PyMOL commands that place a pseudoatom at each C-alpha (Angstrom):
pseudoatom trace, name=CA, resn=MET, resi=1, chain=A, elem=C, hetatm=0, pos=[-0.137, -0.023, 0.298]
pseudoatom trace, name=CA, resn=LYS, resi=2, chain=A, elem=C, hetatm=0, pos=[1.121, 3.373, -0.774]
pseudoatom trace, name=CA, resn=ARG, resi=3, chain=A, elem=C, hetatm=0, pos=[1.713, 6.280, 1.829]
pseudoatom trace, name=CA, resn=PHE, resi=4, chain=A, elem=C, hetatm=0, pos=[1.856, 9.970, 0.795]
pseudoatom trace, name=CA, resn=HIS, resi=5, chain=A, elem=C, hetatm=0, pos=[5.117, 11.646, 2.030]
pseudoatom trace, name=CA, resn=VAL, resi=6, chain=A, elem=C, hetatm=0, pos=[5.819, 15.028, 1.891]
pseudoatom trace, name=CA, resn=HIS, resi=7, chain=A, elem=C, hetatm=0, pos=[9.279, 16.394, 2.986]
pseudoatom trace, name=CA, resn=LEU, resi=8, chain=A, elem=C, hetatm=0, pos=[9.205, 20.415, 3.895]
pseudoatom trace, name=CA, resn=ALA, resi=9, chain=A, elem=C, hetatm=0, pos=[12.266, 22.887, 4.848]
pseudoatom trace, name=CA, resn=VAL, resi=10, chain=A, elem=C, hetatm=0, pos=[11.979, 25.005, 8.044]
pseudoatom trace, name=CA, resn=ASP, resi=11, chain=A, elem=C, hetatm=0, pos=[13.811, 27.894, 9.642]
pseudoatom trace, name=CA, resn=ASP, resi=12, chain=A, elem=C, hetatm=0, pos=[13.076, 26.814, 13.182]
pseudoatom trace, name=CA, resn=LEU, resi=13, chain=A, elem=C, hetatm=0, pos=[12.597, 22.955, 14.032]
pseudoatom trace, name=CA, resn=ALA, resi=14, chain=A, elem=C, hetatm=0, pos=[11.416, 23.215, 17.650]
pseudoatom trace, name=CA, resn=THR, resi=15, chain=A, elem=C, hetatm=0, pos=[8.686, 25.674, 16.587]
pseudoatom trace, name=CA, resn=SER, resi=16, chain=A, elem=C, hetatm=0, pos=[7.792, 23.295, 13.676]
pseudoatom trace, name=CA, resn=ILE, resi=17, chain=A, elem=C, hetatm=0, pos=[7.724, 20.149, 15.580]
pseudoatom trace, name=CA, resn=ALA, resi=18, chain=A, elem=C, hetatm=0, pos=[5.204, 22.272, 17.985]
pseudoatom trace, name=CA, resn=PHE, resi=19, chain=A, elem=C, hetatm=0, pos=[2.900, 23.347, 15.323]
pseudoatom trace, name=CA, resn=TYR, resi=20, chain=A, elem=C, hetatm=0, pos=[2.631, 20.016, 13.303]
pseudoatom trace, name=CA, resn=GLN, resi=21, chain=A, elem=C, hetatm=0, pos=[2.157, 18.142, 17.032]
pseudoatom trace, name=CA, resn=GLN, resi=22, chain=A, elem=C, hetatm=0, pos=[-0.683, 20.236, 17.594]
pseudoatom trace, name=CA, resn=LEU, resi=23, chain=A, elem=C, hetatm=0, pos=[-2.171, 19.705, 13.924]
pseudoatom trace, name=CA, resn=PHE, resi=24, chain=A, elem=C, hetatm=0, pos=[-1.608, 16.157, 13.854]
pseudoatom trace, name=CA, resn=GLN, resi=25, chain=A, elem=C, hetatm=0, pos=[-2.794, 15.792, 17.495]
pseudoatom trace, name=CA, resn=ALA, resi=26, chain=A, elem=C, hetatm=0, pos=[0.348, 13.476, 17.919]
pseudoatom trace, name=CA, resn=ALA, resi=27, chain=A, elem=C, hetatm=0, pos=[4.187, 13.521, 18.611]
pseudoatom trace, name=CA, resn=PRO, resi=28, chain=A, elem=C, hetatm=0, pos=[6.849, 12.804, 16.092]
pseudoatom trace, name=CA, resn=THR, resi=29, chain=A, elem=C, hetatm=0, pos=[7.427, 8.802, 15.145]
pseudoatom trace, name=CA, resn=VAL, resi=30, chain=A, elem=C, hetatm=0, pos=[11.001, 9.768, 14.740]
pseudoatom trace, name=CA, resn=GLN, resi=31, chain=A, elem=C, hetatm=0, pos=[12.897, 13.132, 16.158]
pseudoatom trace, name=CA, resn=HIS, resi=32, chain=A, elem=C, hetatm=0, pos=[16.748, 14.074, 16.007]
pseudoatom trace, name=CA, resn=ALA, resi=33, chain=A, elem=C, hetatm=0, pos=[18.100, 17.422, 16.242]
pseudoatom trace, name=CA, resn=ASP, resi=34, chain=A, elem=C, hetatm=0, pos=[17.435, 18.362, 12.461]
pseudoatom trace, name=CA, resn=TYR, resi=35, chain=A, elem=C, hetatm=0, pos=[14.631, 16.272, 11.368]
pseudoatom trace, name=CA, resn=ALA, resi=36, chain=A, elem=C, hetatm=0, pos=[11.351, 15.271, 12.644]
pseudoatom trace, name=CA, resn=LYS, resi=37, chain=A, elem=C, hetatm=0, pos=[8.857, 12.377, 10.855]
pseudoatom trace, name=CA, resn=TRP, resi=38, chain=A, elem=C, hetatm=0, pos=[5.244, 11.628, 11.094]
pseudoatom trace, name=CA, resn=MET, resi=39, chain=A, elem=C, hetatm=0, pos=[3.830, 8.511, 9.652]
pseudoatom trace, name=CA, resn=LEU, resi=40, chain=A, elem=C, hetatm=0, pos=[0.585, 9.075, 10.326]
pseudoatom trace, name=CA, resn=GLU, resi=41, chain=A, elem=C, hetatm=0, pos=[-2.706, 6.862, 9.525]
pseudoatom trace, name=CA, resn=ASP, resi=42, chain=A, elem=C, hetatm=0, pos=[-5.260, 9.038, 8.968]
pseudoatom trace, name=CA, resn=PRO, resi=43, chain=A, elem=C, hetatm=0, pos=[-4.344, 10.570, 6.666]
pseudoatom trace, name=CA, resn=ARG, resi=44, chain=A, elem=C, hetatm=0, pos=[-2.132, 8.136, 5.083]
pseudoatom trace, name=CA, resn=VAL, resi=45, chain=A, elem=C, hetatm=0, pos=[1.122, 10.094, 5.225]
pseudoatom trace, name=CA, resn=ASN, resi=46, chain=A, elem=C, hetatm=0, pos=[5.065, 10.026, 5.682]
pseudoatom trace, name=CA, resn=PHE, resi=47, chain=A, elem=C, hetatm=0, pos=[5.420, 14.064, 7.284]
pseudoatom trace, name=CA, resn=ALA, resi=48, chain=A, elem=C, hetatm=0, pos=[9.106, 14.784, 7.251]
pseudoatom trace, name=CA, resn=ILE, resi=49, chain=A, elem=C, hetatm=0, pos=[10.529, 18.337, 8.334]
pseudoatom trace, name=CA, resn=SER, resi=50, chain=A, elem=C, hetatm=0, pos=[14.290, 19.142, 8.482]
pseudoatom trace, name=CA, resn=ALA, resi=51, chain=A, elem=C, hetatm=0, pos=[16.145, 22.066, 9.071]
pseudoatom trace, name=CA, resn=ARG, resi=52, chain=A, elem=C, hetatm=0, pos=[19.630, 21.585, 7.538]
pseudoatom trace, name=CA, resn=GLY, resi=53, chain=A, elem=C, hetatm=0, pos=[20.036, 25.552, 6.128]
pseudoatom trace, name=CA, resn=ALA, resi=54, chain=A, elem=C, hetatm=0, pos=[17.564, 24.861, 3.159]
pseudoatom trace, name=CA, resn=ALA, resi=55, chain=A, elem=C, hetatm=0, pos=[15.184, 26.909, 2.195]
pseudoatom trace, name=CA, resn=PRO, resi=56, chain=A, elem=C, hetatm=0, pos=[12.303, 27.069, 3.696]
pseudoatom trace, name=CA, resn=GLY, resi=57, chain=A, elem=C, hetatm=0, pos=[9.324, 25.395, 1.527]
pseudoatom trace, name=CA, resn=LEU, resi=58, chain=A, elem=C, hetatm=0, pos=[8.273, 22.179, -0.065]
pseudoatom trace, name=CA, resn=ASP, resi=59, chain=A, elem=C, hetatm=0, pos=[11.715, 19.897, -0.508]
pseudoatom trace, name=CA, resn=HIS, resi=60, chain=A, elem=C, hetatm=0, pos=[9.855, 17.466, -2.113]
pseudoatom trace, name=CA, resn=LEU, resi=61, chain=A, elem=C, hetatm=0, pos=[6.803, 15.011, -2.434]
pseudoatom trace, name=CA, resn=GLY, resi=62, chain=A, elem=C, hetatm=0, pos=[6.735, 11.156, -3.203]
pseudoatom trace, name=CA, resn=PHE, resi=63, chain=A, elem=C, hetatm=0, pos=[5.130, 7.611, -2.527]
pseudoatom trace, name=CA, resn=GLN, resi=64, chain=A, elem=C, hetatm=0, pos=[6.320, 5.221, 0.016]
pseudoatom trace, name=CA, resn=VAL, resi=65, chain=A, elem=C, hetatm=0, pos=[5.823, 1.853, -0.366]
pseudoatom trace, name=CA, resn=ASP, resi=66, chain=A, elem=C, hetatm=0, pos=[5.720, -1.154, 1.666]
pseudoatom trace, name=CA, resn=SER, resi=67, chain=A, elem=C, hetatm=0, pos=[7.671, -3.804, -0.858]
pseudoatom trace, name=CA, resn=GLU, resi=68, chain=A, elem=C, hetatm=0, pos=[10.167, -4.113, -3.617]
pseudoatom trace, name=CA, resn=PRO, resi=69, chain=A, elem=C, hetatm=0, pos=[7.182, -5.371, -6.018]
pseudoatom trace, name=CA, resn=GLU, resi=70, chain=A, elem=C, hetatm=0, pos=[5.496, -1.700, -5.185]
pseudoatom trace, name=CA, resn=LEU, resi=71, chain=A, elem=C, hetatm=0, pos=[8.504, -0.022, -5.629]
pseudoatom trace, name=CA, resn=ASP, resi=72, chain=A, elem=C, hetatm=0, pos=[9.157, -2.141, -9.063]
pseudoatom trace, name=CA, resn=ALA, resi=73, chain=A, elem=C, hetatm=0, pos=[5.624, -1.246, -10.504]
pseudoatom trace, name=CA, resn=LEU, resi=74, chain=A, elem=C, hetatm=0, pos=[6.457, 2.766, -9.814]
pseudoatom trace, name=CA, resn=GLN, resi=75, chain=A, elem=C, hetatm=0, pos=[9.370, 2.520, -11.633]
pseudoatom trace, name=CA, resn=ALA, resi=76, chain=A, elem=C, hetatm=0, pos=[7.679, 1.097, -13.891]
pseudoatom trace, name=CA, resn=GLN, resi=77, chain=A, elem=C, hetatm=0, pos=[4.886, 3.376, -13.951]
pseudoatom trace, name=CA, resn=LEU, resi=78, chain=A, elem=C, hetatm=0, pos=[7.577, 6.564, -14.242]
pseudoatom trace, name=CA, resn=ALA, resi=79, chain=A, elem=C, hetatm=0, pos=[9.502, 4.359, -17.205]
pseudoatom trace, name=CA, resn=ALA, resi=80, chain=A, elem=C, hetatm=0, pos=[6.156, 4.614, -19.010]
pseudoatom trace, name=CA, resn=ALA, resi=81, chain=A, elem=C, hetatm=0, pos=[5.372, 8.072, -18.509]
pseudoatom trace, name=CA, resn=ASP, resi=82, chain=A, elem=C, hetatm=0, pos=[8.823, 8.809, -20.344]
pseudoatom trace, name=CA, resn=MET, resi=83, chain=A, elem=C, hetatm=0, pos=[9.911, 10.671, -17.484]
pseudoatom trace, name=CA, resn=SER, resi=84, chain=A, elem=C, hetatm=0, pos=[14.256, 11.190, -16.702]
pseudoatom trace, name=CA, resn=MET, resi=85, chain=A, elem=C, hetatm=0, pos=[14.357, 9.177, -13.806]
pseudoatom trace, name=CA, resn=VAL, resi=86, chain=A, elem=C, hetatm=0, pos=[17.447, 8.677, -11.134]
pseudoatom trace, name=CA, resn=SER, resi=87, chain=A, elem=C, hetatm=0, pos=[17.505, 5.682, -9.384]
pseudoatom trace, name=CA, resn=GLU, resi=88, chain=A, elem=C, hetatm=0, pos=[19.303, 5.362, -5.828]
pseudoatom trace, name=CA, resn=PRO, resi=89, chain=A, elem=C, hetatm=0, pos=[19.393, 1.521, -4.920]
pseudoatom trace, name=CA, resn=GLY, resi=90, chain=A, elem=C, hetatm=0, pos=[20.269, 1.208, -0.870]
pseudoatom trace, name=CA, resn=THR, resi=91, chain=A, elem=C, hetatm=0, pos=[20.690, 5.099, -0.046]
pseudoatom trace, name=CA, resn=ALA, resi=92, chain=A, elem=C, hetatm=0, pos=[21.161, 6.578, 3.031]
pseudoatom trace, name=CA, resn=CYS, resi=93, chain=A, elem=C, hetatm=0, pos=[19.166, 9.761, 3.252]
pseudoatom trace, name=CA, resn=CYS, resi=94, chain=A, elem=C, hetatm=0, pos=[16.681, 11.127, 6.212]
pseudoatom trace, name=CA, resn=TYR, resi=95, chain=A, elem=C, hetatm=0, pos=[18.056, 8.321, 8.659]
pseudoatom trace, name=CA, resn=ALA, resi=96, chain=A, elem=C, hetatm=0, pos=[16.873, 5.496, 7.101]
pseudoatom trace, name=CA, resn=GLU, resi=97, chain=A, elem=C, hetatm=0, pos=[18.720, 3.215, 4.287]
pseudoatom trace, name=CA, resn=SER, resi=98, chain=A, elem=C, hetatm=0, pos=[16.049, 3.026, 1.171]
pseudoatom trace, name=CA, resn=ASN, resi=99, chain=A, elem=C, hetatm=0, pos=[15.865, 2.368, -3.036]
pseudoatom trace, name=CA, resn=LYS, resi=100, chain=A, elem=C, hetatm=0, pos=[14.653, 5.129, -4.603]
pseudoatom trace, name=CA, resn=HIS, resi=101, chain=A, elem=C, hetatm=0, pos=[13.397, 6.339, -7.948]
pseudoatom trace, name=CA, resn=TRP, resi=102, chain=A, elem=C, hetatm=0, pos=[13.382, 10.384, -8.025]
pseudoatom trace, name=CA, resn=VAL, resi=103, chain=A, elem=C, hetatm=0, pos=[11.581, 12.273, -11.289]
pseudoatom trace, name=CA, resn=THR, resi=104, chain=A, elem=C, hetatm=0, pos=[11.139, 16.127, -11.225]
pseudoatom trace, name=CA, resn=ASP, resi=105, chain=A, elem=C, hetatm=0, pos=[7.482, 17.330, -12.405]
pseudoatom trace, name=CA, resn=PRO, resi=106, chain=A, elem=C, hetatm=0, pos=[7.636, 19.878, -15.038]
pseudoatom trace, name=CA, resn=ASN, resi=107, chain=A, elem=C, hetatm=0, pos=[7.618, 23.113, -12.280]
pseudoatom trace, name=CA, resn=GLY, resi=108, chain=A, elem=C, hetatm=0, pos=[10.949, 21.281, -10.795]
pseudoatom trace, name=CA, resn=ILE, resi=109, chain=A, elem=C, hetatm=0, pos=[9.061, 20.113, -7.913]
pseudoatom trace, name=CA, resn=ALA, resi=110, chain=A, elem=C, hetatm=0, pos=[11.228, 16.530, -6.790]
pseudoatom trace, name=CA, resn=TRP, resi=111, chain=A, elem=C, hetatm=0, pos=[9.101, 13.370, -6.635]
pseudoatom trace, name=CA, resn=GLU, resi=112, chain=A, elem=C, hetatm=0, pos=[10.678, 10.499, -4.785]
pseudoatom trace, name=CA, resn=CYS, resi=113, chain=A, elem=C, hetatm=0, pos=[9.316, 6.869, -4.488]
pseudoatom trace, name=CA, resn=TYR, resi=114, chain=A, elem=C, hetatm=0, pos=[10.869, 4.347, -2.306]
pseudoatom trace, name=CA, resn=HIS, resi=115, chain=A, elem=C, hetatm=0, pos=[11.032, 1.626, -0.211]
pseudoatom trace, name=CA, resn=THR, resi=116, chain=A, elem=C, hetatm=0, pos=[12.360, 2.059, 3.376]
pseudoatom trace, name=CA, resn=LEU, resi=117, chain=A, elem=C, hetatm=0, pos=[14.772, -0.805, 4.213]
pseudoatom trace, name=CA, resn=GLY, resi=118, chain=A, elem=C, hetatm=0, pos=[16.158, 0.300, 8.190]
pseudoatom trace, name=CA, resn=ALA, resi=119, chain=A, elem=C, hetatm=0, pos=[16.630, 3.014, 10.396]
pseudoatom trace, name=CA, resn=ILE, resi=120, chain=A, elem=C, hetatm=0, pos=[20.429, 4.586, 10.209]
pseudoatom trace, name=CA, resn=PRO, resi=121, chain=A, elem=C, hetatm=0, pos=[21.789, 6.449, 12.958]
pseudoatom trace, name=CA, resn=THR, resi=122, chain=A, elem=C, hetatm=0, pos=[22.534, 9.771, 10.684]
pseudoatom trace, name=CA, resn=PHE, resi=123, chain=A, elem=C, hetatm=0, pos=[20.870, 11.973, 8.152]
pseudoatom trace, name=CA, resn=ASN, resi=124, chain=A, elem=C, hetatm=0, pos=[23.024, 10.766, 5.438]
pseudoatom trace, name=CA, resn=ARG, resi=125, chain=A, elem=C, hetatm=0, pos=[25.457, 7.979, 6.031]
pseudoatom trace, name=CA, resn=GLY, resi=126, chain=A, elem=C, hetatm=0, pos=[27.330, 9.057, 2.974]
pseudoatom trace, name=CA, resn=ALA, resi=127, chain=A, elem=C, hetatm=0, pos=[27.918, 12.709, 3.527]
pseudoatom trace, name=CA, resn=ALA, resi=128, chain=A, elem=C, hetatm=0, pos=[29.015, 11.420, 7.242]
pseudoatom trace, name=CA, resn=GLU, resi=129, chain=A, elem=C, hetatm=0, pos=[31.604, 9.391, 5.663]
pseudoatom trace, name=CA, resn=GLY, resi=130, chain=A, elem=C, hetatm=0, pos=[33.222, 12.009, 3.844]
pseudoatom trace, name=CA, resn=GLY, resi=131, chain=A, elem=C, hetatm=0, pos=[31.132, 10.802, 0.385]
pseudoatom trace, name=CA, resn=GLN, resi=132, chain=A, elem=C, hetatm=0, pos=[28.872, 13.640, -1.460]
pseudoatom trace, name=CA, resn=ASN, resi=133, chain=A, elem=C, hetatm=0, pos=[26.129, 14.487, -0.199]
pseudoatom trace, name=CA, resn=ALA, resi=134, chain=A, elem=C, hetatm=0, pos=[23.473, 13.445, -2.573]
pseudoatom trace, name=CA, resn=CYS, resi=135, chain=A, elem=C, hetatm=0, pos=[20.717, 13.036, 0.625]
pseudoatom trace, name=CA, resn=CYS, resi=136, chain=A, elem=C, hetatm=0, pos=[17.411, 14.036, -0.117]
pseudoatom trace, name=CA, resn=ALA, resi=137, chain=A, elem=C, hetatm=0, pos=[15.960, 15.526, -3.787]
pseudoatom trace, name=CA, resn=PRO, resi=138, chain=A, elem=C, hetatm=0, pos=[18.122, 15.744, -6.275]
pseudoatom trace, name=CA, resn=LYS, resi=139, chain=A, elem=C, hetatm=0, pos=[19.019, 19.872, -7.388]
pseudoatom trace, name=CA, resn=ALA, resi=140, chain=A, elem=C, hetatm=0, pos=[15.602, 21.105, -9.041]
pseudoatom trace, name=CA, resn=GLU, resi=141, chain=A, elem=C, hetatm=0, pos=[16.216, 23.655, -11.714]
pseudoatom trace, name=CA, resn=LYS, resi=142, chain=A, elem=C, hetatm=0, pos=[13.513, 25.863, -10.565]
pseudoatom trace, name=CA, resn=PRO, resi=143, chain=A, elem=C, hetatm=0, pos=[13.656, 27.349, -7.248]
pseudoatom trace, name=CA, resn=ARG, resi=144, chain=A, elem=C, hetatm=0, pos=[11.652, 25.570, -4.240]
pseudoatom trace, name=CA, resn=VAL, resi=145, chain=A, elem=C, hetatm=0, pos=[7.492, 26.029, -3.736]
pseudoatom trace, name=CA, resn=LYS, resi=146, chain=A, elem=C, hetatm=0, pos=[7.112, 28.403, -0.855]
pseudoatom trace, name=CA, resn=LEU, resi=147, chain=A, elem=C, hetatm=0, pos=[4.999, 27.561, 1.840]
pseudoatom trace, name=CA, resn=SER, resi=148, chain=A, elem=C, hetatm=0, pos=[2.984, 31.180, 1.131]
pseudoatom trace, name=CA, resn=ASP, resi=149, chain=A, elem=C, hetatm=0, pos=[2.773, 30.703, -2.641]
pseudoatom trace, name=CA, resn=LEU, resi=150, chain=A, elem=C, hetatm=0, pos=[0.707, 28.124, -2.270]
pseudoatom trace, name=CA, resn=GLY, resi=151, chain=A, elem=C, hetatm=0, pos=[-1.919, 29.883, -0.705]
pseudoatom trace, name=CA, resn=VAL, resi=152, chain=A, elem=C, hetatm=0, pos=[-2.113, 28.370, 2.389]
pseudoatom trace, name=CA, resn=CYS, resi=153, chain=A, elem=C, hetatm=0, pos=[-4.386, 29.705, 4.913]
pseudoatom trace, name=CA, resn=LYS, resi=154, chain=A, elem=C, hetatm=0, pos=[-2.900, 32.224, 8.052]
pseudoatom trace, name=CA, resn=PRO, resi=155, chain=A, elem=C, hetatm=0, pos=[-4.666, 32.351, 10.937]
pseudoatom trace, name=CA, resn=GLY, resi=156, chain=A, elem=C, hetatm=0, pos=[-6.902, 35.078, 11.598]
pseudoatom trace, name=CA, resn=SER, resi=157, chain=A, elem=C, hetatm=0, pos=[-7.636, 34.512, 7.512]
pseudoatom trace, name=CA, resn=ARG, resi=158, chain=A, elem=C, hetatm=0, pos=[-10.956, 33.895, 5.332]
pseudoatom trace, name=CA, resn=CYS, resi=159, chain=A, elem=C, hetatm=0, pos=[-10.293, 30.232, 3.557]
pseudoatom trace, name=CA, resn=CYS, resi=160, chain=A, elem=C, hetatm=0, pos=[-12.692, 29.097, 1.346]
for i in range(1, 160): cmd.bond("trace and resi %d" % i, "trace and resi %d" % (i + 1))
show_as sticks, trace
zoom trace
């Protein structure tokens, strides 16, 4: 079964954790000094935030699957759509080891399709071992989407 994945870059992790903890009425499932993740069932979403120096806003979207056959099916969908794909088998990022496939939509938003293999103690094992920092979304050609650009309702505003 697929789980929708959203990853936001934030300025202040503690303030953002407090906000999303109230919004979701749940504590983070995973929490580190620079990262937090909620594995929610209603709605079924893997929602992650990180404060690692990136501009605040949408980092990437994606689908997390429960098995390799599901990941293979998603990979076939991406290939059938003639999308340029970056595959990362056994990559280590966001405190997890995963098999991943990345595509970028026409607006420059990265989409990650992945199957998590297990937890790791670092945000990015490759960078921790002196390798390249290829963790998370590949560099987009267009700038990140800011939350204010998404028309997200602000406290005291009227929303439809």
